[in-house]
C-alpha positions as CSV (number, residue, x, y, z in Angstrom):
1,X,50.0,51.4,28.6
2,X,51.0,54.8,29.8
3,X,50.4,58.0,27.9
4,X,54.1,58.5,28.1
5,X,54.8,55.2,26.2
6,X,52.5,56.3,23.4
7,X,53.9,59.8,23.3
8,X,57.4,58.4,23.2
9,X,56.7,56.0,20.4
10,X,55.1,58.7,18.4
11,X,57.9,61.1,19.0
12,X,60.5,58.5,18.1
13,X,58.4,57.3,15.1
14,X,58.9,53.8,16.6
15,X,56.8,51.9,13.9
16,X,57.4,48.5,15.5
17,X,56.1,49.8,18.9
18,X,53.1,51.6,17.4
19,X,52.1,48.5,15.4
20,X,52.4,46.4,18.6
21,X,50.1,48.9,20.3
22,X,47.6,48.9,17.4
23,X,47.5,45.1,17.4
24,X,45.7,45.3,20.8
25,X,42.0,45.9,20.2
26,X,41.7,47.2,23.8
27,X,43.9,50.2,23.0
28,X,41.7,53.2,23.8
29,X,40.1,54.5,20.6
30,X,41.4,58.0,21.4
31,X,44.9,56.6,21.3
32,X,44.2,55.0,18.0
33,X,43.1,58.3,16.6
34,X,46.2,60.0,18.0
35,X,48.5,57.5,16.2
36,X,46.5,57.9,13.0
37,X,46.6,61.7,13.0
38,X,50.4,61.6,13.6
39,X,51.0,59.1,10.7
40,X,48.3,59.7,8.1
41,X,51.0,59.4,5.4
42,X,52.5,56.2,6.7
43,X,51.0,53.3,4.7
44,X,51.7,50.5,7.1
45,X,50.4,52.4,10.1
46,X,47.2,53.5,8.3
47,X,46.6,49.9,7.4
48,X,47.2,48.9,11.0
49,X,44.7,51.5,12.3
50,X,42.1,50.1,9.8
51,X,42.9,46.6,11.1
52,X,42.4,47.8,14.7
53,X,39.0,49.2,13.9
54,X,38.1,45.9,12.3
55,X,39.2,43.8,15.3
56,X,37.3,45.9,17.8
57,X,34.0,45.8,15.8
58,X,31.6,42.9,15.9
59,X,29.1,42.4,13.1
60,X,26.9,40.6,15.5
61,X,27.0,43.2,18.2
62,X,26.8,46.3,16.0
63,X,26.3,48.8,18.8
64,X,29.5,47.7,20.6
65,X,32.5,50.0,20.2
66,X,30.4,52.6,18.4
67,X,31.8,56.1,19.0
68,X,32.1,59.5,17.2
69,X,35.9,58.8,17.1
70,X,35.4,55.5,15.4
71,X,33.2,57.2,12.8
72,X,35.7,60.0,12.3
73,X,38.5,57.5,11.7
74,X,36.4,55.5,9.2
75,X,35.5,58.6,7.2
76,X,39.1,59.8,7.1
77,X,40.6,56.4,6.1
78,X,38.0,56.0,3.3
79,X,39.3,59.2,1.8
80,X,43.0,58.5,2.5
81,X,44.8,57.7,-0.8
82,X,48.0,56.4,1.0
83,X,46.7,52.8,1.5
84,X,44.1,51.4,-0.8
85,X,44.0,48.2,1.2
86,X,42.8,50.0,4.3
87,X,39.6,50.8,2.5
88,X,38.4,47.2,2.6
89,X,38.4,47.4,6.5
90,X,36.2,50.5,6.2
91,X,34.0,48.9,3.6
92,X,33.0,46.0,5.9
93,X,32.7,48.0,9.1
94,X,29.1,48.2,10.3
95,X,29.8,51.6,11.8
96,X,30.8,53.1,8.5
97,X,28.3,55.9,7.7
98,X,26.0,55.4,4.7
99,X,27.5,58.2,2.7
100,X,30.9,56.7,3.0
101,X,29.5,53.3,1.9
102,X,27.9,55.0,-1.1
103,X,31.3,56.5,-2.0
104,X,33.1,53.2,-1.6
105,X,30.4,51.4,-3.7
106,X,32.1,53.1,-6.7
107,X,35.6,52.0,-5.7
108,X,37.8,50.8,-8.5
109,X,38.9,47.8,-6.4
110,X,36.3,45.0,-6.7
111,X,37.1,43.6,-3.2
112,X,36.2,46.9,-1.6
113,X,32.8,46.9,-3.5
114,X,32.3,43.3,-2.5
115,X,32.7,44.1,1.1
116,X,30.3,47.1,0.8
117,X,27.8,44.5,-0.7
118,X,28.1,42.4,2.5
119,X,27.9,45.4,4.9
120,X,24.6,45.3,6.9
121,X,24.6,49.1,6.9
122,X,24.6,49.4,3.1
123,X,21.2,50.7,1.8
124,X,19.1,48.6,-0.5
125,X,19.4,51.0,-3.5
126,X,23.2,50.5,-3.5
127,X,22.7,46.8,-3.2
128,X,20.4,46.8,-6.3
129,X,23.2,48.5,-8.3
130,X,25.6,45.8,-7.3
131,X,23.4,43.1,-8.9
132,X,24.8,44.0,-12.3
133,X,28.4,44.2,-11.0
134,X,31.0,41.4,-11.4
135,X,30.5,38.1,-9.7
136,X,32.7,38.7,-6.6
137,X,30.6,41.8,-5.8
138,X,27.2,40.3,-6.6
139,X,27.9,37.2,-4.5
140,X,28.0,39.3,-1.3
141,X,24.3,40.3,-1.7
142,X,22.9,36.9,-0.7
143,X,23.8,37.3,3.0
144,X,22.9,41.0,3.4
145,X,19.8,41.7,5.5
146,X,19.0,44.7,3.3
147,X,19.0,42.9,-0.1
148,X,15.5,43.0,-1.6
149,X,13.3,39.8,-1.8
150,X,13.2,40.3,-5.5
151,X,17.0,39.9,-5.8
152,X,17.2,37.1,-3.1
153,X,14.7,35.1,-5.2
154,X,17.0,35.2,-8.2
155,X,20.1,34.4,-6.0
156,X,18.3,31.3,-4.6
157,X,18.9,29.7,-8.0
158,X,22.6,30.7,-8.3
159,X,25.0,28.0,-9.5
160,X,27.5,28.9,-6.7
161,X,26.8,26.9,-3.6
162,X,28.3,29.6,-1.3
163,X,25.8,32.2,-2.6
164,X,22.9,29.8,-1.8
165,X,24.6,29.0,1.6
166,X,24.8,32.6,2.6
167,X,21.2,33.1,1.5
168,X,20.1,30.0,3.5
169,X,21.7,31.6,6.6
170,X,20.3,35.1,6.0
171,X,18.0,35.7,9.0
172,X,16.2,38.6,7.1
173,X,15.4,36.6,4.0
174,X,11.7,35.9,3.5
175,X,10.5,32.5,4.8
176,X,9.2,31.3,1.4
177,X,12.7,31.7,-0.1
178,X,14.3,29.8,2.8
179,X,11.7,27.1,2.4
180,X,12.7,26.7,-1.2
181,X,16.3,26.1,-0.1
182,X,15.2,23.2,2.2
183,X,15.1,21.1,-1.0
184,X,18.4,22.3,-2.3
185,X,20.5,19.6,-3.9
186,X,23.4,20.5,-1.6
187,X,23.0,19.0,1.9
188,X,24.9,21.9,3.6
189,X,22.5,24.5,2.0
190,X,19.4,22.5,3.0
191,X,20.7,22.1,6.6
192,X,21.5,25.8,6.8
193,X,17.9,26.6,5.6
194,X,16.4,24.2,8.2
195,X,18.5,25.8,11.0
196,X,17.4,29.3,9.9
197,X,13.7,28.3,9.9
198,X,14.2,26.6,13.3
199,X,15.8,29.7,14.8
200,X,12.7,31.8,13.9
201,X,10.6,29.8,16.3
């Protein structure tokens, strides 16, 4: 894509073209920032920028795509009141700075808090606070590598199969907790626990 095409789409406020560009996760991050800065007050485009950042970020390869531009955008979107929905993309992004995650941990939207609870960059003191939050938020703790062993031990007895499943798959969970889940009454949970132990060699 030429710089001309981008400049033209911005100049003409061609929303359809800009959305099409943002749907491509290979769009240079500087171009993403250029679009965002030009349309900070446009709900749909702010949401699409947040989506672009999500698409280009892998939870498994956390260093990939990291850049000062990415961090700048995440901070700005977290504080942009135009699209509350865009905050969920910031809440789950592993490149979101800790201070922004702390800010979002008090968000009025429970889904935003739930995604902060699953974010591997969220510090353990914030995760501790989430334990007394509503169920949708608390459930995210079982798969987070920063959740304390004390909380994981309690979550190992949770009635919700998916909570135990995420815990069984948590590579950072203490071995004794995973071993307990080998005898879980749900076959999927016990299999996940066995696979987790097997992967630790």
